[in-house]
Each structure stands twice: as structure tokens, then as C-alpha cells.
DRENTORKOL-3810 file (N, C-alpha, C; in nm, 4 decimals):
REM DRENTORKOL-3810
@n.u->-0.6392; n.v->5.5869; n.w->-12.3961; ca.u->-0.6404; ca.v->5.7302; ca.w->-12.4133; c.u->-0.6444; c.v->5.7950; c.w->-12.2755
@n.u->-0.5534; n.v->5.8829; n.w->-12.2510; ca.u->-0.5451; ca.v->5.9504; ca.w->-12.1219; c.u->-0.6487; c.v->6.0615; c.w->-12.1144
@n.u->-0.7075; n.v->6.0751; n.w->-11.9978; ca.u->-0.8054; ca.v->6.1819; ca.w->-11.9782; c.u->-0.7324; c.v->6.3154; c.w->-11.9686
@n.u->-0.7885; n.v->6.4130; n.w->-12.0310; ca.u->-0.7273; ca.v->6.5457; ca.w->-12.0236; c.u->-0.8038; c.v->6.6298; c.w->-11.9231
@n.u->-0.7293; n.v->6.7038; n.w->-11.8493; ca.u->-0.7910; ca.v->6.7912; ca.w->-11.7490; c.u->-0.7952; c.v->6.9321; c.w->-11.8079
@n.u->-0.9143; n.v->6.9844; n.w->-11.8187; ca.u->-0.9246; ca.v->7.1200; ca.w->-11.8715; c.u->-0.9392; c.v->7.2176; c.w->-11.7564
@n.u->-0.8802; n.v->7.3313; n.w->-11.7730; ca.u->-0.8943; ca.v->7.4365; ca.w->-11.6733; c.u->-0.9539; c.v->7.5577; c.w->-11.7421
@n.u->-1.0236; n.v->7.6350; n.w->-11.6652; ca.u->-1.0882; ca.v->7.7542; ca.w->-11.7175; c.u->-1.0223; c.v->7.8746; c.w->-11.6543
@n.u->-0.9676; n.v->7.9614; n.w->-11.7353; ca.u->-0.8979; ca.v->8.0782; ca.w->-11.6842; c.u->-0.9862; c.v->8.2028; c.w->-11.6847
@n.u->-1.1173; n.v->8.1837; n.w->-11.6844; ca.u->-1.2114; ca.v->8.2962; ca.w->-11.6871; c.u->-1.2340; c.v->8.3535; c.w->-11.5496
@n.u->-1.3582; n.v->8.3705; n.w->-11.5137; ca.u->-1.3936; ca.v->8.4326; ca.w->-11.3866; c.u->-1.3655; c.v->8.3390; c.w->-11.2694
@n.u->-1.3205; n.v->8.3983; n.w->-11.1600; ca.u->-1.2978; ca.v->8.3201; ca.w->-11.0382; c.u->-1.4326; c.v->8.2894; c.w->-10.9732
@n.u->-1.4322; n.v->8.2012; n.w->-10.8774; ca.u->-1.5555; ca.v->8.1682; ca.w->-10.8050; c.u->-1.6106; c.v->8.2930; c.w->-10.7366
@n.u->-1.5220; n.v->8.3764; n.w->-10.6834; ca.u->-1.5654; ca.v->8.4990; ca.w->-10.6164; c.u->-1.6294; c.v->8.5963; c.w->-10.7159
@n.u->-1.5719; n.v->8.6052; n.w->-10.8358; ca.u->-1.6285; ca.v->8.6942; ca.w->-10.9382; c.u->-1.7648; c.v->8.6435; c.w->-10.9849
@n.u->-1.7770; n.v->8.5122; n.w->-11.0027; ca.u->-1.9075; ca.v->8.4556; ca.w->-11.0431; c.u->-2.0122; c.v->8.4800; c.w->-10.9339
@n.u->-1.9732; n.v->8.4656; n.w->-10.8088; ca.u->-2.0664; ca.v->8.4905; ca.w->-10.6979; c.u->-2.1089; c.v->8.6368; c.w->-10.6966
@n.u->-2.0156; n.v->8.7276; n.w->-10.7213; ca.u->-2.0490; ca.v->8.8710; ca.w->-10.7244; c.u->-2.1461; c.v->8.9002; c.w->-10.8385
@n.u->-2.1279; n.v->8.8373; n.w->-10.9526; ca.u->-2.2197; ca.v->8.8591; ca.w->-11.0646; c.u->-2.3596; c.v->8.8075; c.w->-11.0319
@n.u->-2.3681; n.v->8.6946; n.w->-10.9628; ca.u->-2.4985; ca.v->8.6425; ca.w->-10.9217; c.u->-2.5649; c.v->8.7379; c.w->-10.8232
@n.u->-2.4861; n.v->8.7915; n.w->-10.7312; ca.u->-2.5413; ca.v->8.8879; ca.w->-10.6356; c.u->-2.5935; c.v->9.0115; c.w->-10.7078
@n.u->-2.5191; n.v->9.0558; n.w->-10.8094; ca.u->-2.5618; ca.v->9.1738; ca.w->-10.8846; c.u->-2.6943; c.v->9.1479; c.w->-10.9566
@n.u->-2.7100; n.v->9.0305; n.w->-11.0134; ca.u->-2.8369; ca.v->8.9969; ca.w->-11.0792; c.u->-2.9519; c.v->8.9998; c.w->-10.9792
@n.u->-2.9297; n.v->8.9465; n.w->-10.8590; ca.u->-3.0325; ca.v->8.9489; ca.w->-10.7549; c.u->-3.0630; c.v->9.0926; c.w->-10.7123
@n.u->-2.9581; n.v->9.1762; n.w->-10.7019; ca.u->-2.9776; ca.v->9.3162; ca.w->-10.6649; c.u->-3.0639; c.v->9.3885; c.w->-10.7681
@n.u->-3.0386; n.v->9.3618; n.w->-10.8946; ca.u->-3.1147; ca.v->9.4276; ca.w->-11.0003; c.u->-3.2619; c.v->9.3867; c.w->-10.9950
@n.u->-3.2880; n.v->9.2597; n.w->-10.9705; ca.u->-3.4264; ca.v->9.2129; ca.w->-10.9589; c.u->-3.4951; c.v->9.2787; c.w->-10.8395
@n.u->-3.4251; n.v->9.2816; n.w->-10.7266; ca.u->-3.4810; ca.v->9.3410; ca.w->-10.6044; c.u->-3.5077; c.v->9.4901; c.w->-10.6263
@n.u->-3.4140; n.v->9.5579; n.w->-10.6907; ca.u->-3.4286; ca.v->9.7009; ca.w->-10.7168; c.u->-3.5479; c.v->9.7304; c.w->-10.8071
@n.u->-3.5710; n.v->9.6461; n.w->-10.9041; ca.u->-3.6837; ca.v->9.6661; ca.w->-10.9961; c.u->-3.8178; c.v->9.6530; c.w->-10.9240
@n.u->-3.8218; n.v->9.5747; n.w->-10.8170; ca.u->-3.9464; ca.v->9.5540; ca.w->-10.7414; c.u->-3.9701; c.v->9.6617; c.w->-10.6362
@n.u->-3.8691; n.v->9.7410; n.w->-10.6049; ca.u->-3.8824; ca.v->9.8418; ca.w->-10.4998; c.u->-3.9544; c.v->9.9660; c.w->-10.5504
@n.u->-4.0263; n.v->10.0277; n.w->-10.4595; ca.u->-4.0895; ca.v->10.1547; ca.w->-10.4942; c.u->-3.9872; c.v->10.2654; c.w->-10.4710
@n.u->-3.9946; n.v->10.3720; n.w->-10.5479; ca.u->-3.9009; ca.v->10.4830; ca.w->-10.5281; c.u->-3.9052; c.v->10.5399; c.w->-10.3861
@n.u->-4.0228; n.v->10.5297; n.w->-10.3220; ca.u->-4.0371; ca.v->10.5832; ca.w->-10.1862; c.u->-3.9527; c.v->10.5065; c.w->-10.0845
@n.u->-3.9382; n.v->10.3768; n.w->-10.1033; ca.u->-3.8671; ca.v->10.2954; ca.w->-10.0041; c.u->-3.7248; c.v->10.2593; c.w->-10.0474
@n.u->-3.6833; n.v->10.2998; n.w->-10.1657; ca.u->-3.5531; ca.v->10.2582; ca.w->-10.2188; c.u->-3.4368; c.v->10.2947; c.w->-10.1273
@n.u->-3.4352; n.v->10.4176; n.w->-10.0748; ca.u->-3.3223; ca.v->10.4603; ca.w->-9.9912; c.u->-3.3189; c.v->10.3838; c.w->-9.8592
@n.u->-3.4339; n.v->10.3668; n.w->-9.7966; ca.u->-3.4391; ca.v->10.2934; ca.w->-9.6692; c.u->-3.4026; c.v->10.1471; c.w->-9.6924
@n.u->-3.4607; n.v->10.0865; n.w->-9.7953; ca.u->-3.4296; ca.v->9.9467; ca.w->-9.8257; c.u->-3.2828; c.v->9.9305; c.w->-9.8630
@n.u->-3.2303; n.v->10.0264; n.w->-9.9389; ca.u->-3.0893; ca.v->10.0212; ca.w->-9.9781; c.u->-2.9976; c.v->10.0284; c.w->-9.8578
@n.u->-3.0328; n.v->10.1135; n.w->-9.7627; ca.u->-2.9504; ca.v->10.1243; ca.w->-9.6420; c.u->-2.9542; c.v->9.9938; c.w->-9.5626
@n.u->-3.0693; n.v->9.9319; n.w->-9.5539; ca.u->-3.0784; ca.v->9.8026; ca.w->-9.4842; c.u->-2.9905; c.v->9.6983; c.w->-9.5533
@n.u->-2.9902; n.v->9.6992; n.w->-9.6865; ca.u->-2.9059; ca.v->9.6051; ca.w->-9.7608; c.u->-2.7582; c.v->9.6296; c.w->-9.7318
@n.u->-2.7176; n.v->9.7568; n.w->-9.7341; ca.u->-2.5777; ca.v->9.7910; ca.w->-9.7081; c.u->-2.5391; c.v->9.7517; c.w->-9.5658
@n.u->-2.6227; n.v->9.7860; n.w->-9.4698; ca.u->-2.5922; ca.v->9.7498; ca.w->-9.3307; c.u->-2.5861; c.v->9.5985; c.w->-9.3131
@n.u->-2.6699; n.v->9.5265; n.w->-9.3855; ca.u->-2.6650; ca.v->9.3802; ca.w->-9.3816; c.u->-2.5331; c.v->9.3260; c.w->-9.4346
@n.u->-2.4841; n.v->9.3839; n.w->-9.5455; ca.u->-2.3556; ca.v->9.3409; ca.w->-9.6021; c.u->-2.2408; c.v->9.3741; c.w->-9.5076
@n.u->-2.2473; n.v->9.4915; n.w->-9.4461; ca.u->-2.1431; ca.v->9.5294; ca.w->-9.3504; c.u->-2.1450; c.v->9.4350; c.w->-9.2304
@n.u->-2.2641; n.v->9.3979; n.w->-9.1838; ca.u->-2.2761; ca.v->9.3061; ca.w->-9.0690; c.u->-2.2146; c.v->9.1696; c.w->-9.0988
@n.u->-2.2146; n.v->9.1287; n.w->-9.2266; ca.u->-2.1558; ca.v->9.0000; ca.w->-9.2648; c.u->-2.0033; c.v->9.0027; c.w->-9.2625
@n.u->-1.9445; n.v->9.1214; n.w->-9.2656; ca.u->-1.7984; ca.v->9.1349; ca.w->-9.2695; c.u->-1.7401; c.v->9.1146; c.w->-9.1307
@n.u->-1.6088; n.v->9.1025; n.w->-9.1275; ca.u->-1.5405; ca.v->9.0904; ca.w->-8.9993; c.u->-1.4090; c.v->9.1669; c.w->-9.0043
@n.u->-1.3518; n.v->9.1866; n.w->-8.8875; ca.u->-1.2200; ca.v->9.2484; ca.w->-8.8769; c.u->-1.2099; c.v->9.3860; c.w->-8.9402
@n.u->-1.0980; n.v->9.4085; n.w->-9.0064; ca.u->-1.0685; ca.v->9.5380; ca.w->-9.0666; c.u->-1.1710; c.v->9.5761; c.w->-9.1727
@n.u->-1.2156; n.v->9.4798; n.w->-9.2524; ca.u->-1.3168; ca.v->9.5098; ca.w->-9.3543; c.u->-1.4399; c.v->9.5736; c.w->-9.2908
@n.u->-1.4863; n.v->9.5148; n.w->-9.1827; ca.u->-1.6061; ca.v->9.5661; ca.w->-9.1153; c.u->-1.5820; c.v->9.7058; c.w->-9.0582
@n.u->-1.4681; n.v->9.7243; n.w->-8.9926; ca.u->-1.4352; ca.v->9.8554; ca.w->-8.9349; c.u->-1.4310; c.v->9.9629; c.w->-9.0431
@n.u->-1.3642; n.v->9.9327; n.w->-9.1544; ca.u->-1.3524; ca.v->10.0300; ca.w->-9.2629; c.u->-1.4878; c.v->10.0592; c.w->-9.3260
@n.u->-1.5674; n.v->9.9556; n.w->-9.3487; ca.u->-1.6988; ca.v->9.9735; ca.w->-9.4110; c.u->-1.7911; c.v->10.0557; c.w->-9.3219
@n.u->-1.7886; n.v->10.0296; n.w->-9.1917; ca.u->-1.8715; ca.v->10.1072; ca.w->-9.0984; c.u->-1.8295; c.v->10.2542; c.w->-9.0988
@n.u->-1.6995; n.v->10.2787; n.w->-9.0968; ca.u->-1.6494; ca.v->10.4166; ca.w->-9.0966; c.u->-1.6850; c.v->10.4871; c.w->-9.2272
@n.u->-1.6698; n.v->10.4177; n.w->-9.3386; ca.u->-1.7040; ca.v->10.4768; ca.w->-9.4681; c.u->-1.8529; c.v->10.5088; c.w->-9.4751
@n.u->-1.9351; n.v->10.4173; n.w->-9.4280; ca.u->-2.0801; ca.v->10.4388; ca.w->-9.4296; c.u->-2.1158; c.v->10.5650; c.w->-9.3507
@n.u->-2.0554; n.v->10.5819; n.w->-9.2347; ca.u->-2.0812; ca.v->10.7005; ca.w->-9.1526; c.u->-2.0357; c.v->10.8274; c.w->-9.2245
@n.u->-1.9213; n.v->10.8220; n.w->-9.2913; ca.u->-1.8714; ca.v->10.9388; ca.w->-9.3645; c.u->-1.9646; c.v->10.9769; c.w->-9.4793
@n.u->-2.0125; n.v->10.8782; n.w->-9.5522; ca.u->-2.1037; ca.v->10.9056; ca.w->-9.6637; c.u->-2.2313; c.v->10.9697; c.w->-9.6106
@n.u->-2.2887; n.v->10.9117; n.w->-9.5053; ca.u->-2.4136; ca.v->10.9665; ca.w->-9.4498; c.u->-2.3966; c.v->11.1109; c.w->-9.4037
@n.u->-2.2827; n.v->11.1401; n.w->-9.3433; ca.u->-2.2614; ca.v->11.2742; ca.w->-9.2893; c.u->-2.2197; c.v->11.3761; c.w->-9.3953
@n.u->-2.1310; n.v->11.3360; n.w->-9.4856; ca.u->-2.0701; ca.v->11.4332; ca.w->-9.5770; c.u->-2.1195; c.v->11.4265; c.w->-9.7215
@n.u->-2.1932; n.v->11.3240; n.w->-9.7563; ca.u->-2.2488; ca.v->11.3126; ca.w->-9.8920; c.u->-2.3904; c.v->11.2547; c.w->-9.8836
@n.u->-2.4806; n.v->11.3238; n.w->-9.8128; ca.u->-2.6148; ca.v->11.2689; ca.w->-9.7919; c.u->-2.6965; c.v->11.2525; c.w->-9.9208
@n.u->-2.6535; n.v->11.3139; n.w->-10.0288; ca.u->-2.7242; ca.v->11.2980; ca.w->-10.1566; c.u->-2.7056; c.v->11.1569; c.w->-10.2126
@n.u->-2.6030; n.v->11.0875; n.w->-10.1656; ca.u->-2.5777; ca.v->10.9513; ca.w->-10.2138; c.u->-2.6685; c.v->10.8530; c.w->-10.1409
@n.u->-2.7347; n.v->10.7705; n.w->-10.2185; ca.u->-2.8259; ca.v->10.6701; ca.w->-10.1629; c.u->-2.7519; c.v->10.5380; c.w->-10.1453
@n.u->-2.7580; n.v->10.4792; n.w->-10.0266; ca.u->-2.6936; ca.v->10.3505; ca.w->-10.0051; c.u->-2.7640; c.v->10.2413; c.w->-10.0854
@n.u->-2.6868; n.v->10.1481; n.w->-10.1362; ca.u->-2.7373; ca.v->10.0312; ca.w->-10.2072; c.u->-2.6229; c.v->9.9311; c.w->-10.2173
@n.u->-2.6502; n.v->9.8153; n.w->-10.2641; ca.u->-2.5407; ca.v->9.7212; ca.w->-10.2851; c.u->-2.5070; c.v->9.7183; c.w->-10.4335
@n.u->-2.3840; n.v->9.6818; n.w->-10.4623; ca.u->-2.3323; ca.v->9.6773; ca.w->-10.5988; c.u->-2.2420; c.v->9.5553; c.w->-10.6069
@n.u->-2.2864; n.v->9.4541; n.w->-10.6776; ca.u->-2.2154; ca.v->9.3261; ca.w->-10.6847; c.u->-2.1906; c.v->9.2699; c.w->-10.5441
@n.u->-2.2870; n.v->9.2911; n.w->-10.4560; ca.u->-2.2786; ca.v->9.2386; ca.w->-10.3203; c.u->-2.1912; c.v->9.3196; c.w->-10.2269
@n.u->-2.1542; n.v->9.4411; n.w->-10.2679; ca.u->-2.0683; ca.v->9.5253; ca.w->-10.1856; c.u->-2.1434; c.v->9.6529; c.w->-10.1477
@n.u->-2.1105; n.v->9.7134; n.w->-10.0335; ca.u->-2.1719; ca.v->9.8409; ca.w->-9.9975; c.u->-2.1370; c.v->9.9464; c.w->-10.1024
@n.u->-2.2398; n.v->10.0170; n.w->-10.1491; ca.u->-2.2193; ca.v->10.1188; ca.w->-10.2517; c.u->-2.3104; c.v->10.2372; c.w->-10.2236
@n.u->-2.2838; n.v->10.3455; n.w->-10.2936; ca.u->-2.3586; ca.v->10.4683; ca.w->-10.2745; c.u->-2.3838; c.v->10.5286; c.w->-10.4122
@n.u->-2.5116; n.v->10.5589; n.w->-10.4400; ca.u->-2.5520; ca.v->10.5978; ca.w->-10.5743; c.u->-2.6142; c.v->10.7366; c.w->-10.5776
@n.u->-2.6074; n.v->10.7961; n.w->-10.6945; ca.u->-2.6716; ca.v->10.9238; ca.w->-10.7207; c.u->-2.7612; c.v->10.9023; c.w->-10.8421
@n.u->-2.8884; n.v->10.9317; n.w->-10.8269; ca.u->-2.9858; ca.v->10.9093; ca.w->-10.9344; c.u->-2.9825; c.v->10.7646; c.w->-10.9851
@n.u->-2.9660; n.v->10.6711; n.w->-10.8921; ca.u->-2.9689; ca.v->10.5296; ca.w->-10.9259; c.u->-2.8389; c.v->10.4717; c.w->-10.9794
@n.u->-2.7400; n.v->10.5551; n.w->-11.0084; ca.u->-2.6137; ca.v->10.5069; ca.w->-11.0632; c.u->-2.5059; c.v->10.5085; c.w->-10.9548
@n.u->-2.4403; n.v->10.3943; n.w->-10.9313; ca.u->-2.3368; ca.v->10.3900; ca.w->-10.8272; c.u->-2.2269; c.v->10.4929; c.w->-10.8531
@n.u->-2.1906; n.v->10.5662; n.w->-10.7486; ca.u->-2.0835; ca.v->10.6650; ca.w->-10.7564; c.u->-1.9573; c.v->10.6068; c.w->-10.6936
@n.u->-1.9737; n.v->10.5379; n.w->-10.5802; ca.u->-1.8593; ca.v->10.4765; ca.w->-10.5147; c.u->-1.9035; c.v->10.3481; c.w->-10.4451
@n.u->-1.8058; n.v->10.2619; n.w->-10.4198; ca.u->-1.8361; ca.v->10.1378; ca.w->-10.3498; c.u->-1.7139; c.v->10.0914; c.w->-10.2728
@n.u->-1.7414; n.v->10.0124; n.w->-10.1704; ca.u->-1.6373; ca.v->9.9567; ca.w->-10.0847; c.u->-1.6181; c.v->9.8102; c.w->-10.1212
@n.u->-1.4975; n.v->9.7752; n.w->-10.1590; ca.u->-1.4661; ca.v->9.6361; ca.w->-10.1930; c.u->-1.3861; c.v->9.5761; c.w->-10.0778
@n.u->-1.4507; n.v->9.4896; n.w->-9.9974; ca.u->-1.3789; ca.v->9.4291; ca.w->-9.8844; c.u->-1.2689; c.v->9.3349; c.w->-9.9321
@n.u->-1.1593; n.v->9.3340; n.w->-9.8602; ca.u->-1.0461; ca.v->9.2489; ca.w->-9.8962; c.u->-1.0855; c.v->9.1017; c.w->-9.9019
@n.u->-1.1662; n.v->9.0583; n.w->-9.8076; ca.u->-1.2021; ca.v->8.9169; ca.w->-9.7991; c.u->-1.2869; c.v->8.8700; c.w->-9.9178
@n.u->-1.3640; n.v->8.9592; n.w->-9.9772; ca.u->-1.4545; ca.v->8.9193; ca.w->-10.0845; c.u->-1.3796; c.v->8.8585; c.w->-10.2027
@n.u->-1.2665; n.v->8.9166; n.w->-10.2381; ca.u->-1.1896; ca.v->8.8676; ca.w->-10.3524; c.u->-1.0516; c.v->8.8173; c.w->-10.3105
@n.u->-1.0367; n.v->8.7888; n.w->-10.1816; ca.u->-0.9123; ca.v->8.7352; ca.w->-10.1255; c.u->-0.7931; c.v->8.8251; c.w->-10.1591
@n.u->-0.8133; n.v->8.9543; n.w->-10.1391; ca.u->-0.7081; ca.v->9.0524; ca.w->-10.1628; c.u->-0.6401; c.v->9.0865; c.w->-10.0308
@n.u->-0.5266; n.v->9.1505; n.w->-10.0382; ca.u->-0.4570; ca.v->9.1836; ca.w->-9.9140; c.u->-0.5021; c.v->9.3150; c.w->-9.8538
@n.u->-0.5846; n.v->9.3912; n.w->-9.9254; ca.u->-0.6380; ca.v->9.5151; ca.w->-9.8702; c.u->-0.7752; c.v->9.5436; c.w->-9.9321
@n.u->-0.8550; n.v->9.6200; n.w->-9.8598; ca.u->-0.9846; ca.v->9.6645; ca.w->-9.9094; c.u->-0.9626; c.v->9.7851; c.w->-10.0006
@n.u->-1.0644; n.v->9.8185; n.w->-10.0796; ca.u->-1.0525; ca.v->9.9366; ca.w->-10.1636; c.u->-1.1805; c.v->10.0192; c.w->-10.1587
@n.u->-1.1637; n.v->10.1486; n.w->-10.1786; ca.u->-1.2736; ca.v->10.2410; ca.w->-10.2026; c.u->-1.2604; c.v->10.2771; c.w->-10.3489
@n.u->-1.3635; n.v->10.2453; n.w->-10.4264; ca.u->-1.3564; ca.v->10.2686; ca.w->-10.5703; c.u->-1.4695; c.v->10.3590; c.w->-10.6150
@n.u->-1.4440; n.v->10.4310; n.w->-10.7226; ca.u->-1.5396; ca.v->10.5248; ca.w->-10.7775; c.u->-1.5730; c.v->10.4849; c.w->-10.9207
@n.u->-1.6950; n.v->10.5144; n.w->-10.9619; ca.u->-1.7367; ca.v->10.4862; ca.w->-11.0992; c.u->-1.7185; c.v->10.6122; c.w->-11.1834
@n.u->-1.7524; n.v->10.6012; n.w->-11.3098; ca.u->-1.7416; ca.v->10.7169; ca.w->-11.3979; c.u->-1.8451; c.v->10.8244; c.w->-11.3628
@n.u->-1.9445; n.v->10.7907; n.w->-11.2804; ca.u->-2.0430; ca.v->10.8901; ca.w->-11.2366; c.u->-1.9840; c.v->10.9877; c.w->-11.1354
@n.u->-1.8735; n.v->10.9513; n.w->-11.0735; ca.u->-1.8069; ca.v->11.0393; ca.w->-10.9772; c.u->-1.7367; c.v->11.1516; c.w->-11.0529
@n.u->-1.7496; n.v->11.2699; n.w->-11.0018; ca.u->-1.6904; ca.v->11.3878; ca.w->-11.0674; c.u->-1.5465; c.v->11.4094; c.w->-11.0183
@n.u->-1.4623; n.v->11.3091; n.w->-11.0408; ca.u->-1.3240; ca.v->11.3167; ca.w->-10.9946; c.u->-1.2266; c.v->11.3582; c.w->-11.1044
@n.u->-1.2783; n.v->11.3932; n.w->-11.2202; ca.u->-1.1935; ca.v->11.4285; ca.w->-11.3339; c.u->-1.0887; c.v->11.5325; c.w->-11.2943
@n.u->-0.9645; n.v->11.5042; n.w->-11.3322; ca.u->-0.8537; ca.v->11.5940; ca.w->-11.3016; c.u->-0.7506; c.v->11.5823; c.w->-11.4131
@n.u->-0.7735; n.v->11.6547; n.w->-11.5221; ca.u->-0.6827; ca.v->11.6465; ca.w->-11.6361; c.u->-0.7070; c.v->11.5193; c.w->-11.7152
@n.u->-0.6048; n.v->11.4723; n.w->-11.7853; ca.u->-0.6237; ca.v->11.3540; ca.w->-11.8698; c.u->-0.6149; c.v->11.2200; c.w->-11.7963
@n.u->-0.5814; n.v->11.2233; n.w->-11.6653; ca.u->-0.5684; ca.v->11.0978; ca.w->-11.5901; c.u->-0.5897; c.v->11.1251; c.w->-11.4417
@n.u->-0.6646; n.v->11.0350; n.w->-11.3732; ca.u->-0.6886; ca.v->11.0498; ca.w->-11.2299; c.u->-0.7216; c.v->10.9130; c.w->-11.1705
@n.u->-0.6987; n.v->10.8965; n.w->-11.0404; ca.u->-0.7288; ca.v->10.7672; ca.w->-10.9765; c.u->-0.8783; c.v->10.7464; c.w->-10.9577
@n.u->-0.9206; n.v->10.6230; n.w->-10.9698; ca.u->-1.0603; ca.v->10.5847; ca.w->-10.9484; c.u->-1.0741; c.v->10.4856; c.w->-10.8326
@n.u->-0.9628; n.v->10.4367; n.w->-10.7816; ca.u->-0.9659; ca.v->10.3417; ca.w->-10.6714; c.u->-0.8545; c.v->10.3692; c.w->-10.5723
@n.u->-0.8841; n.v->10.3423; n.w->-10.4455; ca.u->-0.7889; ca.v->10.3688; ca.w->-10.3390; c.u->-0.7817; c.v->10.2485; c.w->-10.2461
@n.u->-0.6608; n.v->10.2014; n.w->-10.2191; ca.u->-0.6416; ca.v->10.0935; ca.w->-10.1227; c.u->-0.6662; c.v->10.1480; c.w->-9.9828
@n.u->-0.7337; n.v->10.0697; n.w->-9.8994; ca.u->-0.7629; ca.v->10.1090; ca.w->-9.7616; c.u->-0.7146; c.v->10.0005; c.w->-9.6664
@n.u->-0.6301; n.v->10.0403; n.w->-9.5735; ca.u->-0.5855; ca.v->9.9441; ca.w->-9.4733; c.u->-0.6192; c.v->9.9888; c.w->-9.3316
@n.u->-0.6399; n.v->10.1214; n.w->-9.3141; ca.u->-0.6668; ca.v->10.1747; ca.w->-9.1809; c.u->-0.7390; c.v->10.3084; c.w->-9.1969
@n.u->-0.8331; n.v->10.3366; n.w->-9.1083; ca.u->-0.9074; ca.v->10.4625; ca.w->-9.1125; c.u->-0.8447; c.v->10.5596; c.w->-9.0131
@n.u->-0.7490; n.v->10.6364; n.w->-9.0602; ca.u->-0.6830; ca.v->10.7368; ca.w->-8.9777; c.u->-0.7519; c.v->10.8719; c.w->-8.9985
@n.u->-0.7235; n.v->10.9709; n.w->-8.9152; ca.u->-0.7804; ca.v->11.1038; ca.w->-8.9391; c.u->-0.7447; c.v->11.1591; c.w->-9.0773
@n.u->-0.6226; n.v->11.1367; n.w->-9.1221; ca.u->-0.5821; ca.v->11.1846; ca.w->-9.2549; c.u->-0.6602; c.v->11.1126; c.w->-9.3652
@n.u->-0.6824; n.v->10.9840; n.w->-9.3485; ca.u->-0.7593; ca.v->10.9075; ca.w->-9.4472; c.u->-0.9039; c.v->10.9560; c.w->-9.4484
@n.u->-0.9616; n.v->10.9782; n.w->-9.3307; ca.u->-1.0985; ca.v->11.0325; ca.w->-9.3225; c.u->-1.1091; c.v->11.1636; c.w->-9.3991
@n.u->-1.0140; n.v->11.2503; n.w->-9.3756; ca.u->-1.0144; ca.v->11.3811; ca.w->-9.4409; c.u->-1.0078; c.v->11.3658; c.w->-9.5938
@n.u->-0.9244; n.v->11.2764; n.w->-9.6403; ca.u->-0.9109; ca.v->11.2540; ca.w->-9.7847; c.u->-1.0397; c.v->11.1947; c.w->-9.8430
@n.u->-1.1008; n.v->11.0998; n.w->-9.7714; ca.u->-1.2261; ca.v->11.0400; ca.w->-9.8187; c.u->-1.3364; c.v->11.1448; c.w->-9.8243
@n.u->-1.3451; n.v->11.2288; n.w->-9.7234; ca.u->-1.4476; ca.v->11.3338; ca.w->-9.7220; c.u->-1.4301; c.v->11.4248; c.w->-9.8432
@n.u->-1.3073; n.v->11.4638; n.w->-9.8728; ca.u->-1.2806; ca.v->11.5489; ca.w->-9.9887; c.u->-1.3205; c.v->11.4781; c.w->-10.1188
@n.u->-1.2882; n.v->11.3499; n.w->-10.1292; ca.u->-1.3241; ca.v->11.2732; ca.w->-10.2499; c.u->-1.4753; c.v->11.2622; c.w->-10.2646
@n.u->-1.5449; n.v->11.2360; n.w->-10.1544; ca.u->-1.6908; ca.v->11.2243; ca.w->-10.1593; c.u->-1.7550; c.v->11.3557; c.w->-10.2039
@n.u->-1.7080; n.v->11.4649; n.w->-10.1469; ca.u->-1.7632; ca.v->11.5958; ca.w->-10.1831; c.u->-1.7380; c.v->11.6265; c.w->-10.3303
@n.u->-1.6187; n.v->11.5953; n.w->-10.3776; ca.u->-1.5861; ca.v->11.6179; ca.w->-10.5189; c.u->-1.6670; c.v->11.5249; c.w->-10.6088
@n.u->-1.6863; n.v->11.4018; n.w->-10.5659; ca.u->-1.7566; ca.v->11.3026; ca.w->-10.6470; c.u->-1.8994; c.v->11.3428; c.w->-10.6762
@n.u->-1.9640; n.v->11.4121; n.w->-10.5827; ca.u->-2.1053; ca.v->11.4501; ca.w->-10.6023; c.u->-2.1221; c.v->11.5973; c.w->-10.6418
@n.u->-2.0107; n.v->11.6689; n.w->-10.6587; ca.u->-2.0178; ca.v->11.8119; ca.w->-10.6946; c.u->-2.0862; c.v->11.8326; c.w->-10.8291
END
């Protein structure tokens, strides 16, 4: 009898790792006091950004600075191991580095908590390859709208 090789077409190794990170984040968040949540969250985000390299790191650093300056109501935290920014504990947007899921570009994505509604259909994710002045301007507008 020949051995059969089974393959699993479910979650990739990267997706499983992200889910494990999310479980750890939830446990850590439950142990934090509300007083230290924002400071601790920022340390977590900066730690994740420090682990990145190349374009991912440059984009994440620039995005972090934009959020701090133009959407200070958003609290930094991690979301599935990625830098994210939350309002009232719910993630509004997050940065998905290209390397994390072996993609050809990074993305800035928004959750349903973001106030980006525009008719019956609107984008929730944006590919990022370079932080130009025009891209900065567009991100600032999206951040302001997301927390409006």
C-alpha cells in the first residue's frame, strides 16, 4: 500500500503565527491597567517596527509619526503582530508589512470602526510602496476621516 501525502490548504504558516501573536496580545492587554495601556501599546508598536527592515520599516515609522501627529486620539497597539492604532480599544487601522505575509507590497488597512463610509462601497485597504508627499497627504486625510 502506497503512502498518501496529505496537504492542508488552510491557513499558511504566517497566518497561524499571526493568530498566535493575536492570542498573546489579547492576554497581555487583559493584564494591563487602563492607565498604562497607551504607553505600553506604543512600546509594543515600536518594538514591532524595530523588528522590520527596509521599506517596511521606513513606511511603518512614517505612518506611526503621522498617526501621532494627525490622529492623537488613536492609541497605538499591536494587532495580529502588526502595528495598529485603536479608538476605545477597537483597532481602526493597521500596517501590514510586506515581509510578514510574503507579499510584494505593504498595506495600510482600516477596520469597520474607521469612519470611511462613502456611499454603498469604499476602499478599506491601500497598497503602500513609498511614502511620498502625496501619499502622506492622502494618509492624513484618511486618518482624520477615520476618527471623525
